[in-house]
C-alpha positions in Angstrom: 0.0 0.0 0.0 2.8 2.4 0.9 4.5 1.7 -2.4 1.4 2.5 -4.3 0.9 5.8 -2.4 4.5 6.7 -3.2 4.0 5.9 -6.9 0.8 7.9 -7.0 2.4 10.9 -5.3 5.7 11.1 -7.0 5.1 9.1 -10.2 6.4 6.0 -11.8 9.2 7.6 -13.9 10.5 9.6 -11.0 10.5 6.5 -8.8 12.4 4.4 -11.3 14.9 7.3 -11.8 15.4 7.7 -8.0 15.9 3.9 -7.5 18.4 3.8 -10.4 20.3 6.8 -9.1 20.5 5.4 -5.5 21.5 2.0 -6.8 24.4 3.6 -8.7 25.6 5.4 -5.6 25.2 2.2 -3.4 27.2 0.3 -6.0 29.8 3.0 -6.0 30.1 2.8 -2.3 30.4 -1.0 -2.2 33.1 -1.0 -4.9 35.0 1.8 -3.1 34.8 0.1 0.3 36.1 -3.1 -1.3 38.9 -1.0 -2.9 37.9 -2.7 -6.2 38.3 0.4 -8.5 41.2 0.1 -11.0 44.3 2.1 -10.4 43.8 5.9 -10.5 45.1 8.1 -13.3 47.1 10.4 -11.0 50.4 10.4 -9.1 50.7 10.5 -5.3 50.5 14.1 -4.0 48.9 15.4 -7.2 45.9 17.6 -7.1 43.1 16.9 -9.5 41.0 19.9 -10.6 42.6 22.0 -7.8 40.9 20.1 -5.0 43.1 18.3 -2.5 42.4 14.6 -2.3 40.5 13.6 0.8 40.7 10.3 2.7 37.8 7.9 2.3 35.7 6.7 -0.6 35.4 10.2 -2.3 38.7 11.7 -3.4 37.4 15.1 -4.4 34.4 15.9 -2.1 33.3 19.2 -3.6 33.9 18.4 -7.2 32.2 15.0 -6.7 29.1 16.1 -4.7 28.3 19.1 -6.9 27.5 16.6 -9.7 24.4 15.6 -7.7 22.8 18.8 -9.2 22.5 16.9 -12.5 20.7 14.1 -10.7 18.3 16.5 -9.0 17.5 18.2 -12.4 16.9 14.8 -14.0 14.6 13.7 -11.2 12.6 16.9 -11.3 12.1 16.5 -15.0 10.9 12.9 -14.5 8.5 14.2 -11.8 7.2 16.9 -14.0 6.7 14.4 -16.8 4.7 12.1 -14.5 2.5 15.0 -13.4 1.9 16.8 -16.6 -1.2 16.5 -18.8 -0.2 15.0 -22.1 -0.7 16.9 -25.3 0.5 16.8 -28.9 2.3 20.1 -28.5 5.8 18.6 -28.9 7.8 15.5 -28.2 8.3 16.4 -24.6 4.5 16.7 -23.9 3.2 13.6 -25.5 3.9 11.4 -22.4 6.3 9.2 -24.4 9.9 8.3 -23.8 11.5 11.5 -25.2 11.5 13.4 -21.9 12.6 10.2 -20.0 15.5 9.9 -22.4 16.5 13.5 -21.8 16.2 13.2 -18.1 18.2 9.9 -18.1 21.0 11.6 -20.1 21.1 14.5 -17.6 21.3 12.0 -14.7 24.1 10.1 -16.5 26.2 13.2 -16.7 26.0 13.6 -12.9 26.6 10.0 -12.0 29.4 9.6 -14.5 31.2 12.7 -13.3 30.6 11.6 -9.7 32.5 8.4 -10.4 35.3 10.2 -12.2 35.9 12.9 -9.5 35.2 10.4 -6.7 37.7 7.8 -7.8 40.0 9.5 -10.3 40.3 6.3 -12.3 40.4 5.8 -16.1 37.1 3.9 -15.9 35.6 6.7 -13.9 36.8 9.1 -16.7 35.1 6.8 -19.3 31.8 7.0 -17.3 32.2 10.8 -17.1 32.6 11.2 -20.9 29.9 8.6 -21.5 27.3 10.8 -19.8 28.5 13.9 -21.6 28.4 12.3 -25.0 25.0 10.6 -24.5 23.6 14.0 -23.4 25.0 16.1 -26.2 23.8 13.7 -28.9 20.2 14.2 -27.7 19.6 17.9 -28.8 21.3 17.4 -32.2 19.3 14.3 -33.1 16.1 15.9 -31.6 16.5 18.9 -33.9 17.4 16.6 -36.8 14.3 14.6 -36.1 12.2 17.7 -36.6 14.0 18.8 -39.8 13.6 15.4 -41.6 10.4 14.2 -39.9 11.5 11.2 -37.8 8.8 9.7 -35.5 9.5 9.7 -31.8 10.2 6.0 -32.0 12.8 6.4 -34.8 14.5 9.3 -32.9 14.8 7.2 -29.7 16.1 4.2 -31.7 18.7 6.3 -33.5 19.8 8.1 -30.3 20.4 4.7 -28.6 22.2 3.2 -31.7 24.5 6.3 -32.1 25.2 6.4 -28.4 26.2 2.8 -28.4 28.5 3.4 -31.4 30.1 6.5 -30.0 30.6 4.9 -26.5 31.9 1.7 -28.1 34.6 3.7 -29.9 35.5 5.6 -26.8 35.7 2.4 -24.7 37.9 0.7 -27.3 40.0 3.8 -27.5 40.8 3.3 -23.8 40.5 -0.4 -23.6 44.1 -1.0 -22.5 43.7 1.3 -19.4 40.1 0.2 -18.6 40.3 -3.5 -18.9 43.9 -4.2 -19.8 43.2 -5.6 -23.2 44.8 -4.3 -26.4 46.6 -1.1 -27.0 43.5 1.1 -27.5 43.3 3.6 -30.3 45.7 6.3 -29.0 46.1 7.8 -32.4 42.4 8.8 -32.1 42.9 10.7 -28.9 41.0 13.6 -30.4 37.7 11.6 -30.7 35.7 12.5 -27.7 36.6 16.2 -27.6 35.9 16.6 -31.3 32.5 14.8 -31.1 31.5 16.9 -28.1 32.4 20.2 -29.8 30.9 19.1 -33.2 27.6 18.3 -31.6 27.4 21.6 -29.7 28.1 23.5 -33.0 25.5 21.6 -35.0 22.9 22.1 -32.3 23.5 25.9 -32.4 23.2 25.9 -36.2 19.8 24.0 -36.0 18.5 26.4 -33.3 19.6 29.5 -35.3 18.1 28.2 -38.5 14.7 27.8 -36.9 14.9 31.3 -35.4 16.1 33.0 -38.5 13.3 31.6 -40.7 11.0 34.3 -39.4 13.4 37.1 -40.1 14.1 39.1 -43.2 17.7 38.2 -43.6 18.9 37.0 -47.0 20.5 33.6 -47.7 24.1 34.8 -47.5 23.4 36.7 -44.3 21.9 33.6 -42.8 24.8 31.4 -43.7 27.2 33.9 -42.1 25.2 33.9 -38.8 24.7 30.2 -38.8 28.4 29.5 -39.1 29.8 32.5 -37.2 28.2 31.5 -33.9 29.6 28.0 -33.5 33.0 29.0 -34.9 33.3 31.9 -32.4 32.4 29.5 -29.5 34.9 27.0 -30.8 37.7 29.6 -31.0 37.0 30.8 -27.5 36.7 27.4 -25.8 38.0 24.5 -27.8 41.6 23.7 -26.7 43.7 21.2 -28.7 47.3 20.4 -29.3 46.5 19.6 -32.9 45.6 22.8 -34.8 44.0 20.8 -37.6 41.2 19.8 -35.3 40.1 23.4 -34.9 40.3 23.9 -38.7 38.3 20.7 -39.4 35.7 21.7 -36.8 35.2 25.2 -38.3 35.1 23.8 -41.8 32.3 21.3 -40.9 30.4 24.2 -39.3 30.5 26.2 -42.6 29.6 23.2 -44.7 26.7 22.3 -42.4 25.5 25.9 -42.3 25.3 25.9 -46.1 23.3 22.6 -46.1 20.9 23.6 -43.3 20.4 27.1 -44.8 18.9 25.4 -47.9 16.6 23.2 -45.9 13.1 24.3 -44.9 13.1 24.3 -41.1 10.2 22.9 -39.0 7.4 25.4 -38.1 7.9 25.8 -34.4 6.2 28.4 -32.2 8.2 29.6 -29.2 6.5 31.8 -26.7 10.0 32.9 -25.5 13.6 32.4 -26.3 14.8 33.2 -22.8 15.3 29.6 -21.7 17.6 28.8 -24.6 19.5 32.1 -24.1 19.8 31.5 -20.3 21.0 27.9 -20.8 23.5 28.9 -23.5 24.9 31.8 -21.3 25.2 29.5 -18.3 27.1 27.0 -20.4 29.4 29.6 -22.0 30.2 31.1 -18.6 31.0 27.7 -17.4 33.3 27.0 -20.4 35.1 30.3 -19.9 35.8 29.7 -16.2 36.6 26.0 -16.7 40.3 26.5 -17.3 40.7 28.5 -14.1 39.6 25.3 -12.2 42.6 23.4 -13.4 45.8 22.6 -11.6 48.4 25.4 -11.9 45.8 28.2 -12.2 46.3 31.2 -9.9 42.7 30.7 -8.7 43.5 27.1 -7.6 43.0 26.7 -3.9 43.2 23.0 -3.0 41.8 23.2 0.5 38.9 25.6 -0.2 35.3 24.5 -0.1 34.7 26.8 -3.1 36.0 25.0 -6.2 35.7 26.5 -9.7 35.3 23.1 -11.2 32.4 22.5 -8.8 30.8 25.8 -10.0 31.2 24.5 -13.6 29.1 21.5 -12.6 26.4 23.7 -11.1 26.3 26.0 -14.1 26.0 23.1 -16.6 23.3 21.5 -14.5 21.3 24.8 -14.6 21.9 24.9 -18.4 20.3 21.4 -18.8 17.3 22.6 -16.8 16.9 25.7 -19.0 17.2 23.6 -22.2 14.5 21.3 -20.9 12.2 24.3 -20.4 13.1 25.5 -23.9 12.1 22.1 -25.5 9.0 21.6 -23.4 7.6 25.1 -24.1 7.7 24.8 -27.9 4.7 24.1 -30.1 5.2 22.2 -33.4 2.8 23.7 -35.9 1.1 21.7 -38.6 1.4 23.1 -42.1 -2.3 23.9 -42.0 -2.0 26.2 -39.0 -1.7 29.9 -39.5 1.2 31.9 -38.0 
């Protein structure tokens, strides 16, 4: 009876998400108490992301616990999804699996980064990047779905398949350190950073194309704005030891801008753009302060409870919440509807 009351009050999706999150944290604790995590990817006495290592099962307390903000955001989304009245306004309001997939991706960011900062192991790092990549694939494919007319089921299937492919490549790339098999694919060390930056740029291009459709800008002006925004962000935030990566990244943004510019965007009504703007600003601010949270920065204070990298987590968690509100507030218009 109590279980039914809990489900009725908080919702089935929220309950499943809560159980899954708690189960992960319990498993993390058991593995840590058994000292069963693989060797860490740090040297003795080294600081990781400016925070001095603590004794116990969590090496970086602040940088680790701030990741629970992602878990909270994901659970709130699941709770809202359970409580909302379903409508055909957009993919997030139909009561299907799309908002669940988004919430799960947000939670996976938090739990993956929790494992990375808590253990400082290569496998923890793999979980960290897994959550990030699964999340960033979502908005790109969600927008692509609307441009080319995928059903909700096809979108979910493609997101799962592409996530498995990307994570499989990332796992194999680090297989020697994670499971001690093979030599990995070290020559493809650029892979995860490039995919991450590429997806962010493509998402920006999709969003701008939808927005610019209702403006009076000409085709050439649109291409310039579509490509300039992601290129500027890449130049400001994308760090690499191989300059060709940045050149390739910018080149793909220009090519994709040309292609998207010639494509008729979906007819989407947005009562406001503030949530996308707020989410983007929060993420960009986080990206700009991110380098100051690294070892060797003049702002690095290993024993402080205020950690810049922890602030980066909070800013990104807030951005995921804003992007959810952005998606859920949209209305997809039929071609028969008037503007």
